[in-house]
Residue, then its C-alpha position, 0 to 999 in steps of 0.5 A: x454555433x451558438x450553445x445549447x442551455x441545460x437547466x438543473x432544476x436541483x440543486x444538485x451540481x454532480x447530476x448537472x455535470x453527469x446530464x451534461x456528459x450526456x447531452x455533449x455526447x448526444x449531440x453533433x459534434x461542434x454544439x456545445x452544451x452548458x449547464x446550469x444549476x439552480x440556486x436554490x430548492x433541493x438537491x432531490x425533486x420528489x413532489x409538488x412543493x420542490x416541483x414548484x420551488x424548483x418552477x420559480x428557481x429556474x425562472x430566478x436563474x433564466x431571468x438573470x442569464x444573457x440568453x442571447x448566447x444561447x440557442x436552445x434551453x433544457x429544463x432538465x427535470x422531469x416534471x418540466x417545472x418552469x418551462x411554461x413560464x420560459x416560454x412567454x418570455x425566453x427570446x429561443x427555444x424551451x424544451x423539457x425533458x419529460x415533453x421530449x420523452x413522452x413525444x418521443x416515446x409515443x412516436x410511432x402511435x406506440x402505447x408508452x409506460x413512464x417509471x420512476x421513483x417519485x410516487x409524490x410526482x405521480x399526479x404532476x407527470x400525469x397532467x403533464x401526459x394529457x397537457x401534452x396531449x398524448x393521455x390515449x397512447x398512455x399505460x400509466x406510471x411505474x414506481x420503484x419500490x422503496x424508500x426514494x432517499x433510501x433508493x435512490x442512495x444505491x446507484x446498484x440497487x435502483x438500477x435493479x429496482x428501475x429495472x424490474x419496473x421496466x419490466x412490469x410495465x412492459x409484461x403487466x402495461x403492455x408497454x410499447x415503449x417506456x420513459x425513465x423519469x426522471x434527470x438524475x436517473x437520467x445516467x441509469x436510464x443509459x445503462x438500462x437501454x441495452x437490456x430491454x426488446x422495447x425502446x428504453x427512453x432516455x429523456x435527456x437525449x430525446x431532449x436534446x434532440x427534440x431542441x435540436x431540431x427547433x433551434x434548427x427551425x425557429x433558425x429557417x423561418x427567422 
């Protein structure tokens, strides 16, 4: 069984390790997941300019790899940077964590919200929702309060802010599922899952599930 490749479009290798650990816990026994971190860019993607840099860095990294070693690729930043370019040349299925989170959240026709920390990426997120065909079910983006860097540097404050935003998405926007929108937020997404009655979608596990389904389909049609 070939491994899945999880690519972190942020330069923070510690975040890569955290996401790979979550991915491995999601994957069935015997399914390996390997991680790779882009070689240039920023430790946190928080605006359109950095999202663009992350996209080109993802493509540059993938072009240096032997893709025959892998059964699929997961792009693990919520803007899915580089995913469209990868699909034009990669010989294996490519899955984005935003794509997978949106598909899972909107399952069974549910209304869904996205909770995240980055106000300058709201438009990019909305465009991704539209591109994947789920605008009719989308209730909008809810943001954590405060400066992005300050919130992200304090895990306790970050988790509390995410929980508050999830509560507003459910009570005021009437969301029936909430996506925690961000690869670096993956650990907190796991912690929040048991605190609400509606599904809290963790995008990294969602991407692993979707990637495995796609690789199985590709194998079946090969």
